[in-house]
C-alpha positions as CSV (number, residue, x, y, z in Angstrom):
1,M,-21.5,-10.0,6.2
2,P,-19.0,-12.0,8.4
3,L,-17.2,-15.1,7.3
4,P,-19.1,-18.4,7.9
5,T,-18.3,-20.2,11.2
6,A,-15.0,-22.0,10.9
7,Q,-14.3,-25.6,11.8
8,P,-12.6,-26.2,15.1
9,R,-9.0,-25.1,14.8
10,T,-5.8,-23.8,16.6
11,H,-4.5,-20.3,16.0
12,L,-0.9,-20.5,14.9
13,H,0.3,-17.3,13.2
14,T,-0.6,-13.7,12.9
15,R,0.6,-11.2,10.3
16,A,-0.6,-7.7,11.2
17,V,-0.3,-5.0,8.5
18,T,-1.2,-1.4,8.9
19,Y,-1.0,1.5,6.4
20,R,-1.4,5.1,7.4
21,G,-1.5,8.3,5.2
22,F,-0.4,11.8,6.3
23,Y,-0.5,15.3,4.8
24,R,2.7,17.1,5.7
25,D,3.0,20.8,6.5
26,D,5.3,21.2,3.4
27,G,2.6,20.0,1.1
28,M,4.1,16.5,0.6
29,W,2.4,13.3,1.6
30,D,3.8,10.5,3.9
31,I,2.5,7.0,3.5
32,E,3.6,4.6,6.3
33,A,3.4,0.8,6.4
34,E,4.1,-1.6,9.3
35,M,4.1,-5.4,9.3
36,T,4.6,-7.8,12.2
37,D,4.7,-11.6,12.1
38,T,4.1,-13.5,15.4
39,K,3.5,-17.1,16.3
40,A,0.9,-18.2,18.9
41,Y,3.3,-20.8,20.3
42,A,6.9,-20.9,21.5
43,L,9.3,-21.2,18.5
44,E,12.9,-22.4,18.6
45,R,15.1,-20.6,16.0
46,S,18.7,-21.6,15.4
47,E,19.9,-18.0,15.4
48,R,17.5,-16.4,17.9
49,G,17.0,-19.2,20.4
50,L,13.6,-19.8,22.1
51,M,11.0,-17.2,21.2
52,P,8.0,-17.1,23.5
53,P,4.5,-16.8,21.9
54,G,3.8,-13.4,20.5
55,T,7.5,-12.5,20.0
56,P,7.9,-10.8,16.6
57,I,9.7,-12.8,14.0
58,H,9.4,-10.0,11.5
59,G,8.8,-6.3,12.5
60,M,9.3,-4.0,9.5
61,S,8.2,-0.5,8.5
62,I,8.4,1.8,5.5
63,R,7.7,5.5,5.0
64,V,7.5,6.9,1.5
65,T,7.2,10.7,0.9
66,V,5.4,11.5,-2.3
67,D,4.4,14.6,-4.1
68,D,1.0,15.3,-5.7
69,S,2.0,13.3,-8.7
70,F,2.6,10.2,-6.5
71,T,6.3,10.4,-7.3
72,I,8.5,9.0,-4.4
73,R,10.7,11.8,-3.2
74,E,12.1,10.1,-0.1
75,I,11.9,6.6,1.4
76,A,12.9,5.2,4.8
77,S,12.6,1.6,6.0
78,S,13.3,-0.3,9.1
79,S,13.6,-3.9,10.0
80,D,13.5,-4.0,13.8
81,H,12.7,-7.7,14.0
82,T,14.2,-10.2,11.6
83,P,15.1,-13.9,11.7
84,F,18.7,-13.2,10.5
85,D,21.2,-10.3,10.9
86,E,21.7,-10.4,7.2
87,C,18.1,-9.3,6.7
88,Q,19.3,-5.7,7.4
89,Q,20.9,-5.8,4.0
90,G,17.4,-5.3,2.5
91,I,17.1,-1.8,3.8
92,D,19.5,0.1,1.6
93,P,18.2,-1.2,-1.8
94,M,14.9,0.5,-1.0
95,Q,16.5,3.8,-2.0
96,K,16.3,2.6,-5.6
97,M,12.6,3.4,-5.5
98,V,13.1,7.2,-5.1
99,G,11.9,8.8,-8.3
100,T,9.4,6.0,-9.0
101,V,5.7,6.9,-9.6
102,M,3.1,5.0,-7.6
103,G,0.9,4.4,-10.7
104,P,0.8,2.2,-13.7
105,G,3.9,-0.1,-13.7
106,W,4.3,0.2,-9.9
107,R,4.6,-3.5,-9.3
108,Q,7.0,-4.0,-12.2
109,A,9.2,-1.2,-10.9
110,I,9.3,-2.9,-7.5
111,E,10.3,-6.2,-9.0
112,K,12.9,-4.6,-11.3
113,N,14.6,-2.7,-8.4
114,L,14.0,-5.0,-5.4
115,G,13.0,-8.4,-6.8
116,G,14.7,-11.7,-5.9
117,I,17.9,-11.3,-4.0
118,R,18.1,-7.6,-4.8
119,G,15.8,-6.8,-1.8
120,C,13.7,-8.2,1.1
121,T,10.6,-10.2,0.3
122,H,8.7,-8.7,3.2
123,L,9.6,-5.0,2.6
124,R,8.6,-5.6,-1.1
125,E,5.3,-7.0,0.0
126,L,4.6,-4.0,2.2
127,L,5.6,-1.6,-0.6
128,F,3.2,-3.2,-3.1
129,N,0.1,-2.0,-1.3
130,M,1.5,1.4,-0.4
131,A,0.3,2.8,-3.7
132,T,-3.2,1.8,-2.8
133,A,-2.8,3.5,0.6
134,A,-1.5,6.6,-1.2
135,Y,-4.5,6.6,-3.5
136,Q,-6.9,6.2,-0.5
137,T,-5.1,9.2,1.2
138,I,-4.3,11.8,-1.4
139,P,-7.2,12.3,-3.9
140,A,-9.8,12.1,-1.1
141,Y,-8.1,14.8,0.9
142,Q,-7.4,16.9,-2.3
143,H,-11.2,16.7,-3.1
144,R,-12.0,17.8,0.4
145,L,-9.7,20.8,0.2
146,R,-11.2,21.7,-3.2
147,R,-14.8,21.5,-1.8
148,K,-13.8,23.7,1.2
149,A,-12.4,26.2,-1.3
150,G,-15.6,26.2,-3.3
151,L,-14.0,24.5,-6.3
152,S,-15.3,21.5,-8.3
153,E,-14.1,18.2,-7.0
154,L,-13.1,17.2,-10.6
155,E,-10.6,18.8,-12.8
156,G,-10.8,18.5,-16.6
157,D,-12.8,16.1,-18.7
158,K,-11.3,12.8,-17.7
159,P,-12.9,10.6,-15.1
160,P,-11.2,10.0,-11.7
161,Y,-8.5,7.3,-11.9
162,H,-10.5,4.7,-9.9
163,L,-13.4,4.6,-12.3
164,G,-13.4,1.4,-14.4
165,K,-10.9,-0.3,-12.1
166,C,-13.2,-2.6,-10.1
167,I,-16.7,-4.2,-10.3
168,A,-18.4,-1.4,-8.3
169,W,-16.8,1.4,-10.3
170,D,-17.9,0.0,-13.7
171,F,-18.6,2.8,-16.1
172,D,-21.8,1.0,-17.0
173,G,-22.8,0.3,-13.4
174,P,-25.1,2.0,-10.9
175,V,-22.4,3.4,-8.7
176,V,-20.9,5.5,-11.5
177,E,-24.4,6.5,-12.6
178,R,-25.2,7.8,-9.1
179,H,-21.9,9.4,-8.2
180,Y,-20.4,10.5,-11.5
181,P,-23.3,10.6,-14.0
182,R,-21.3,12.5,-16.6
183,F,-19.0,9.5,-16.9
184,A,-21.7,6.8,-17.0
185,G,-21.2,4.7,-20.1
186,W,-17.8,6.4,-20.8
187,E,-15.9,4.5,-23.5
188,P,-12.2,5.4,-23.7
189,L,-11.0,3.8,-20.5
190,K,-13.0,0.6,-20.7
191,R,-10.9,-2.4,-20.0
192,R,-10.5,-4.9,-22.8
193,V,-12.1,-8.2,-21.9
């Protein structure tokens, strides 16, 4: 269902964000993120002069390489468009995230390593949702490979990580009943209210 019709207005700003997931030939996974900020009008900046409409104010990207356990093995980042030359100083601190697991405590690890003046706000924002992109990439493809090999999609007796994490995947809800009936009503992972 689309948004309701908006009131008359003028478009001013666009932040475009894209995440992509890749399976590498060496068995690792690359998750890439790109973000661009543009204005729909000419903008005068003290350090960049007159910027025509559509000129990127921010243009940043990150690539994390993770293993099957979602542990970051490599990270690369780029800030091709920034309002200040000093913004480039936000690239090197990203290396502090190598060895971090994209799982519980992810946002706290980002804040600890890159929060405040220890890193770039916009690279941090991109990094936050890279864990979600990794989760959308890795388990689905692993399940696909398991099905193609004639194996069960699920390993062990624990439910998939995403169950119990949102309204649709409620252990007591109809989606879990339809797609994972053996975990319908499952108790151990229920979130405390």
